C-alpha positions as CSV (number, residue, x, y, z in Angstrom):
1,M,85.9,45.8,37.3
2,Q,87.1,42.4,36.6
3,N,86.2,39.1,38.2
4,C,89.2,36.7,37.1
5,S,89.3,32.9,38.4
6,P,92.1,32.6,40.9
7,E,93.5,29.4,39.4
8,G,95.1,31.2,36.4
9,S,93.0,29.7,33.8
10,G,92.9,32.7,31.5
11,V,89.1,33.5,32.3
12,C,87.8,36.7,33.2
13,H,84.3,38.1,33.8
14,L,83.9,41.7,33.0
15,R,81.1,43.6,34.1
16,Q,79.6,45.8,31.1
17,S,77.2,48.4,32.4
18,E,74.7,48.9,35.2
19,A,71.8,47.7,33.2
20,Q,73.5,44.6,32.1
21,T,74.5,44.1,35.7
22,E,71.2,44.2,37.0
23,A,70.2,41.8,34.4
24,G,73.0,39.3,35.2
25,V,74.9,39.5,31.8
26,T,78.5,39.3,31.8
27,M,81.2,39.4,29.2
28,V,83.6,36.1,29.1
29,R,87.2,37.1,28.4
30,I,89.4,34.3,27.1
31,A,93.0,34.8,26.2
32,G,92.8,38.5,26.3
33,V,89.7,38.9,24.2
34,D,86.3,40.1,25.5
35,L,83.6,37.8,24.1
36,P,80.2,39.0,23.4
37,A,77.8,37.2,25.9
38,A,74.8,37.7,23.4
39,K,76.3,35.4,20.8
40,R,76.3,31.5,20.6
41,V,79.3,29.9,22.2
42,D,80.6,28.6,18.7
43,I,80.2,32.0,17.1
44,A,81.6,33.7,20.2
45,L,84.7,31.5,20.1
46,T,85.7,32.8,16.5
47,Y,86.4,36.3,17.5
48,L,89.6,34.9,18.8
49,Y,92.6,35.2,16.3
50,G,93.5,31.6,15.2
51,I,90.2,29.9,16.0
52,G,87.6,29.5,13.1
53,R,84.4,27.7,12.5
54,S,86.1,24.3,12.0
55,N,88.5,24.8,15.3
56,V,85.4,25.5,17.5
57,V,83.8,21.9,17.2
58,P,86.5,19.8,18.6
59,I,87.1,22.7,21.1
60,L,83.5,22.3,22.6
61,T,83.5,18.6,22.2
62,K,86.6,18.3,24.5
63,A,85.1,20.9,26.7
64,N,81.7,18.9,26.7
65,I,79.9,22.1,26.0
66,E,76.7,22.4,23.4
67,A,77.6,24.8,20.7
68,A,73.9,26.1,20.7
69,R,73.9,27.4,24.1
70,R,74.9,31.3,24.6
71,L,77.9,32.6,26.0
72,S,75.8,34.3,28.7
73,T,74.6,31.2,30.1
74,L,78.0,29.5,30.7
75,T,78.9,29.1,34.2
76,D,82.5,30.1,35.1
77,E,83.7,26.5,35.6
78,E,82.5,26.0,32.0
79,A,84.4,29.0,30.6
80,S,87.4,27.8,32.4
81,R,87.1,24.4,30.5
82,I,87.0,26.0,27.0
83,A,89.9,28.3,28.3
84,R,92.0,25.2,29.2
85,V,91.0,23.4,26.0
86,I,92.5,26.6,24.0
87,E,95.5,27.3,26.0
88,K,96.6,23.5,26.0
89,E,96.1,22.6,22.5
90,Y,96.0,25.9,20.1
91,V,98.3,29.0,19.4
92,V,96.1,31.8,19.2
93,E,96.0,35.7,19.3
94,G,99.4,37.2,20.2
95,D,101.6,34.4,20.0
96,L,100.1,33.4,16.7
97,R,100.3,36.8,15.3
98,R,104.3,36.9,16.7
99,A,104.8,33.4,14.8
100,V,103.1,34.6,11.5
101,G,105.3,37.8,11.8
102,D,108.5,35.7,12.5
103,N,108.1,33.5,9.5
104,I,107.5,36.1,7.3
105,K,110.7,38.2,8.7
106,R,112.5,35.0,8.3
107,L,111.6,34.6,4.5
108,R,112.8,38.1,4.1
109,D,116.1,37.7,5.6
110,I,117.1,34.5,3.9
111,G,116.0,36.3,0.6
112,T,113.3,34.0,-0.7
113,Y,110.8,34.8,-3.7
114,R,107.9,34.8,-1.2
115,G,110.0,37.1,1.3
116,M,110.7,39.6,-1.3
117,R,107.1,39.8,-2.7
118,H,106.3,40.4,1.2
119,A,108.9,43.1,1.3
120,R,107.6,44.7,-1.5
121,K,103.6,44.5,-0.5
122,L,102.9,42.4,-3.6
123,P,101.0,39.0,-3.7
124,A,103.0,36.2,-2.7
125,R,101.1,33.1,-4.1
126,G,101.3,33.6,-7.8
127,Q,98.2,36.1,-8.3
128,R,98.2,38.1,-11.4
129,T,99.1,42.0,-10.5
130,R,98.7,43.4,-14.3
131,S,94.9,44.0,-13.7
132,N,93.9,43.1,-10.2
133,A,95.6,42.9,-6.5
134,R,94.3,46.5,-5.7
135,T,94.5,45.3,-1.9
136,K,98.1,44.9,-1.7
137,R,99.0,47.8,-4.3
138,G,96.7,50.4,-3.3
139,K,94.7,53.1,-5.2
140,R,95.3,53.3,-9.0
141,V,97.7,55.9,-10.1
142,T,97.7,56.6,-14.0
143,I,101.2,56.7,-15.7
144,G,101.6,58.2,-19.1
145,A,97.9,58.7,-19.9
146,M,97.2,62.5,-20.5
147,K,94.7,64.2,-22.5
148,K,96.2,66.8,-25.1
149,D,94.8,69.7,-23.1
150,D,96.5,68.7,-19.9
151,R,99.9,68.0,-21.8
152,A,99.5,71.6,-23.1
153,K,98.7,73.1,-19.8
154,Q,101.9,71.2,-18.2
155,A,104.1,72.1,-20.9
156,D,103.1,75.8,-20.5
157,K,103.6,75.8,-16.5
158,P,107.1,77.0,-15.7
159,T,108.9,74.2,-13.5
160,T,110.3,75.1,-10.3
161,E,114.0,75.3,-11.8
162,E,112.9,77.9,-14.4
163,K,111.5,80.2,-11.7
164,K,114.8,80.8,-9.9
C-alpha cells in the first residue's frame, strides 16, 4: 500500500506491517528509496546514493528541519520539503549512477590511461598493485611456486593429449 502525495514531490509513505500501522509508524520514500523511520533525519538521508553526512546539513537547513528529529515524527509537508530540496539541487540515485557510468565509459572510449585501468579492473588512481589491490584484482592466484612433491606428481600425470 502506497500513500503518495498528489503534487508529485517524490515523497511516498509506505505502510510496513500491521503492528507498525497500529503504532502509526510509516516509512518515508524519497527519490525511490525507502528511508528507515526509526533513524534520525540526518542519518536516514544518507541512505540515498549521492547524499553523505556533509550534504545533509545544507539540505536540512534549506528545508528548515532539525537534524536530531526522527524520520517517523516528520509530517508529510516536511518530508515533501526535503524531497523538493534534494530534487532541485542534487543529483541522486539512478541519475548519479548513470552519470558516473557514462563518465567511465567515455574514458574507456577515448582510450585514456584511467579508462584502460577501469577496463582491466585495476586501480585507476596510482595505487600500487604489486602487494595490494585485492579488492580490484580478486583472490590470490599463486603462479610458479610449487613444492618438489607437487611438481613430481604433476609430471607423472599424463596430459589429455597423451591419453588419446
